SEMIKE-730765 format. One record per residue (C-alpha): x, y negated, z negated. Coordinates in steps of 0.02 Angstrom, whole numbers, plus 50000, padded with zeros to 5 digits. Layout:
# SEMIKE-730765
SITE       X       Y       Z
SITE       X       Y       Z
...
END
This chain:
# SEMIKE-730765
SITE       X       Y       Z
SITE   50000   50000   50000
SITE   50140   49879   49955
SITE   50223   49901   50125
SITE   50056   49862   50210
SITE   50033   49705   50106
SITE   50212   49650   50140
SITE   50175   49669   50325
SITE   50019   49561   50312
SITE   50126   49423   50238
SITE   50221   49422   50404
SITE   50071   49418   50522
SITE   50075   49293   50667
SITE   49997   49122   50631
SITE   49808   49110   50650
SITE   49666   49001   50586
SITE   49695   49049   50404
SITE   49883   49026   50415
SITE   49859   48858   50498
SITE   49733   48801   50366
SITE   49845   48854   50222
SITE   50001   48777   50298
SITE   49909   48613   50330
SITE   49846   48596   50152
SITE   50015   48646   50080
SITE   50099   48509   50181
SITE   49966   48379   50139
SITE   49966   48416   49952
SITE   50152   48459   49936
SITE   50116   48634   49873
SITE   50279   48728   49860
SITE   50219   48908   49849
SITE   50056   49002   49875
SITE   49987   49178   49888
SITE   49811   49230   49936
SITE   49710   49389   49954
SITE   49548   49427   50043
SITE   49450   49574   49972
SITE   49299   49649   50061
SITE   49191   49792   49999
SITE   49317   49841   49867
SITE   49469   49841   49982
SITE   49608   49715   50008
SITE   49596   49671   50192
SITE   49727   49535   50198
SITE   49858   49445   50095
SITE   49967   49296   50133
SITE   50127   49232   50052
SITE   50195   49057   50087
SITE   50333   48942   50029
SITE   50444   48952   49877
SITE   50420   49025   49705
SITE   50574   48929   49648
SITE   50642   48781   49744
SITE   50809   48766   49655
SITE   50859   48945   49696
SITE   50768   48958   49863
SITE   50664   49107   49807
SITE   50517   49144   49922
SITE   50342   49191   49866
SITE   50310   49377   49890
SITE   50172   49498   49835
SITE   50255   49527   49665
SITE   50276   49343   49622
SITE   50199   49308   49451
SITE   50090   49152   49437
SITE   49994   49075   49294
SITE   49807   49090   49328
SITE   49745   48964   49199
SITE   49560   48969   49162
SITE   49532   49116   49279
SITE   49582   49204   49117
SITE   49406   49168   49055
SITE   49335   49302   49171
SITE   49442   49430   49084
SITE   49398   49367   48910
SITE   49213   49376   48954
SITE   49237   49553   49022
SITE   49314   49607   48857
SITE   49164   49538   48761
SITE   49039   49621   48878
SITE   49133   49785   48866
SITE   49125   49777   48676
SITE   48939   49740   48689
SITE   48915   49895   48799
SITE   49008   49996   48667
SITE   48893   49932   48529
SITE   49034   49841   48439
SITE   48942   49676   48449
SITE   48785   49593   48517
SITE   48788   49436   48623
SITE   48654   49369   48506
SITE   48765   49392   48352
SITE   48818   49234   48261
SITE   49002   49201   48290
SITE   49022   49187   48102
SITE   48999   49376   48091
SITE   49168   49400   48175
SITE   49264   49243   48124
SITE   49316   49244   47941
SITE   49303   49075   47853
SITE   49206   48998   47996
SITE   49109   48844   47939
SITE   48924   48858   47898
SITE   48887   48737   48040
SITE   48935   48875   48162
SITE   48806   48999   48100
SITE   48676   48952   48235
SITE   48807   48980   48370
SITE   48791   49150   48454
SITE   48925   49238   48554
SITE   48823   49204   48712
SITE   48842   49017   48679
SITE   49031   49030   48681
SITE   49025   49135   48840
SITE   48917   49007   48930
SITE   49000   48847   48865
SITE   48840   48798   48775
SITE   48898   48808   48594
SITE   48921   48623   48562
SITE   49099   48653   48500
SITE   49212   48519   48573
SITE   49346   48559   48700
SITE   49507   48535   48601
SITE   49615   48520   48758
SITE   49518   48363   48803
SITE   49561   48274   48641
SITE   49710   48166   48593
SITE   49836   48260   48490
SITE   49783   48434   48546
SITE   49967   48477   48572
SITE   49972   48499   48383
SITE   49881   48665   48407
SITE   50036   48756   48471
SITE   50054   48935   48411
SITE   49919   48929   48278
SITE   49864   49087   48190
SITE   49681   49138   48203
SITE   49639   49058   48036
SITE   49735   48900   48076
SITE   49645   48883   48243
SITE   49474   48911   48163
SITE   49513   48783   48028
SITE   49567   48654   48156
SITE   49417   48687   48269
SITE   49302   48675   48118
SITE   49356   48495   48096
SITE   49278   48451   48264
SITE   49100   48389   48250
SITE   48973   48487   48354
SITE   48923   48389   48508
SITE   48746   48458   48518
SITE   48631   48597   48460
SITE   48689   48768   48523
SITE   48605   48808   48688
SITE   48549   48629   48721
SITE   48680   48582   48851
SITE   48823   48646   48955
SITE   48993   48573   48909
SITE   49153   48663   48958
SITE   49253   48714   48805
SITE   49423   48798   48798
SITE   49399   48802   48610
SITE   49252   48921   48632
SITE   49350   49041   48741
SITE   49495   49045   48619
SITE   49370   49090   48483
SITE   49306   49230   48596
SITE   49482   49300   48602
SITE   49483   49308   48413
SITE   49311   49390   48415
SITE   49378   49524   48534
SITE   49520   49558   48413
SITE   49410   49566   48259
SITE   49273   49671   48340
SITE   49394   49795   48420
SITE   49525   49803   48284
SITE   49662   49766   48412
SITE   49753   49606   48463
SITE   49664   49522   48607
SITE   49801   49549   48737
SITE   49820   49732   48687
SITE   49633   49762   48706
SITE   49632   49674   48875
SITE   49780   49774   48936
SITE   49710   49943   48883
SITE   49532   49912   48942
SITE   49552   49807   49098
SITE   49728   49786   49165
SITE   49784   49968   49151
SITE   49623   50046   49220
SITE   49630   49929   49369
SITE   49816   49955   49402
SITE   49858   49773   49363
SITE   50035   49823   49321
SITE   50113   49648   49318
SITE   49974   49556   49226
SITE   50031   49474   49065
SITE   50039   49312   48968
SITE   50134   49151   48998
SITE   50255   49168   48853
SITE   50379   49028   48886
SITE   50520   49117   48794
SITE   50500   49289   48872
SITE   50600   49339   49025
SITE   50470   49385   49157
SITE   50539   49457   49320
SITE   50480   49366   49477
SITE   50397   49226   49378
SITE   50362   49075   49488
SITE   50417   48903   49431
SITE   50281   48772   49416
SITE   50289   48601   49497
SITE   50200   48434   49480
SITE   50198   48280   49590
SITE   50211   48121   49485
SITE   50211   47951   49569
SITE   50256   48036   49732
SITE   50404   48128   49657
SITE   50409   48319   49646
SITE   50460   48377   49472
SITE   50473   48535   49371
SITE   50320   48559   49261
SITE   50321   48511   49077
SITE   50407   48648   48978
SITE   50330   48598   48811
SITE   50158   48677   48825
SITE   50014   48719   48710
SITE   49970   48902   48684
SITE   49802   48915   48772
SITE   49777   49098   48726
SITE   49618   49182   48791
SITE   49556   49021   48872
SITE   49695   49017   49000
SITE   49862   49099   48961
SITE   49857   49247   49081
SITE   49984   49277   49219
SITE   49968   49392   49369
SITE   50026   49431   49545
SITE   49916   49419   49697
SITE   49911   49609   49700
SITE   49847   49612   49521
SITE   49712   49485   49561
SITE   49661   49579   49718
SITE   49633   49733   49609
SITE   49520   49629   49496
SITE   49424   49558   49644
SITE   49398   49733   49713
SITE   49315   49784   49549
SITE   49189   49642   49543
SITE   49012   49710   49535
SITE   49066   49892   49536
SITE   49043   50016   49393
SITE   49203   50044   49296
SITE   49270   49907   49184
SITE   49089   49848   49164
SITE   48920   49918   49211
SITE   48826   49840   49358
SITE   48703   49769   49231
SITE   48842   49678   49139
SITE   48912   49608   49300
SITE   48740   49543   49346
SITE   48722   49464   49174
SITE   48891   49380   49192
SITE   48839   49307   49360
SITE   48669   49242   49304
SITE   48657   49057   49259
SITE   48631   49038   49072
SITE   48458   48977   49021
SITE   48466   48824   48909
SITE   48346   48785   48768
SITE   48236   48680   48883
SITE   48230   48824   49010
SITE   48342   48734   49134
SITE   48493   48827   49203
SITE   48676   48798   49165
SITE   48799   48809   49312
SITE   48886   48952   49223
SITE   48852   49130   49168
SITE   48973   49228   49060
SITE   49150   49193   49119
SITE   49094   49147   49295
SITE   49037   48984   49371
SITE   48880   49005   49477
SITE   48860   48901   49634
SITE   48809   48910   49817
SITE   48920   48915   49971
SITE   48849   48895   50146
SITE   48678   48952   50087
SITE   48737   49103   49986
SITE   48762   49133   49801
SITE   48943   49105   49751
SITE   49025   49153   49587
SITE   49202   49127   49528
SITE   49321   49022   49427
SITE   49463   48901   49451
SITE   49613   48878   49339
SITE   49742   48741   49319
SITE   49890   48732   49201
SITE   50043   48621   49205
SITE   50125   48669   49369
SITE   49997   48797   49428
SITE   49825   48806   49508
SITE   49726   48965   49543
SITE   49553   49017   49599
SITE   49444   49167   49635
SITE   49282   49149   49735
SITE   49162   49292   49770
SITE   49003   49308   49874
SITE   48908   49453   49792
SITE   48792   49483   49940
SITE   48940   49510   50055
SITE   49056   49588   49926
SITE   49183   49464   49992
SITE   49315   49382   49882
SITE   49460   49263   49904
SITE   49596   49238   49775
SITE   49723   49097   49784
SITE   49875   49074   49671
SITE   49990   48922   49684
SITE   50134   48844   49588
SITE   50062   48670   49612
SITE   49989   48579   49463
SITE   49857   48479   49558
SITE   49688   48506   49474
SITE   49568   48616   49574
SITE   49678   48628   49729
SITE   49673   48818   49716
SITE   49484   48816   49727
SITE   49483   48698   49875
SITE   49598   48815   49972
SITE   49501   48969   49918
SITE   49339   48897   49987
SITE   49421   48852   50151
SITE   49488   49029   50171
SITE   49320   49101   50118
SITE   49231   49003   50254
SITE   49354   49066   50384
SITE   49340   49245   50320
SITE   49150   49237   50333
SITE   49169   49189   50515
SITE   49283   49336   50549
SITE   49455   49255   50542
SITE   49538   49406   50463
END
């Protein structure tokens, strides 16, 4: 399989190559990998540019990228898997699984964290959030508890990395295993995601891409002093790993078809209106068809996965460019071309 994918990275230029190359030049993206997955099979990959500029290392299928908030799909899958196993209910109060959680959190159910409707503020959007580096579970809960709830649980949709970090702690407490260990054993290993891991800044990770930012028109290495974003966005993976994940979407295995459908259903708010998000997946429309997926941006990286359930068609894009949402913009352009047969 690897030899086949390596070969696809060397295919002659076509509409997809031209689109990717154009956007990379316009946005000064240094390195990029993409995969197109159809009906559970990887039908095409592409590798472009440099994983590391200073050493002239090219992007290849085993290049490791940060995926940012695409991590949230995996965190949600862990929660849904534990629900299937009877270890928790999505209607359970989060205080059942978070020791020393404040009383104000008792009305918040696990489903509210999953759907970004808990009212708990997004700590990464606040001044001084860098102080949350490497906090223990109890330290993180204590710091999050100091944040005033923005609204009644279920009343509104408001994106919250805080909520998804709390979900990681719930996975650990409900399963009896550290979050990353549970994720590895129950998702990564079964799907053959052999290079998936976490963005530990001190660990030596073979084939890790370097991240880049453009500031005032100048290309720079990304900030090396980063907050630990844990289960909200600290996952790393190769394009081959992410293609394996995309191939599993909607299929029985890691989750039941019923759980996938639940994850892809817009959450119903208290006033019966719909949030633009299910459980770990944004829910939208693309060219008249239901579209689910997630983008992710960290310092120096942007990633995206977009999936059309009716077509069982997915596109994954990983880049070492820190521009917010650029991965999703490219993924949608490739998806449109793939729909029209540009494979």
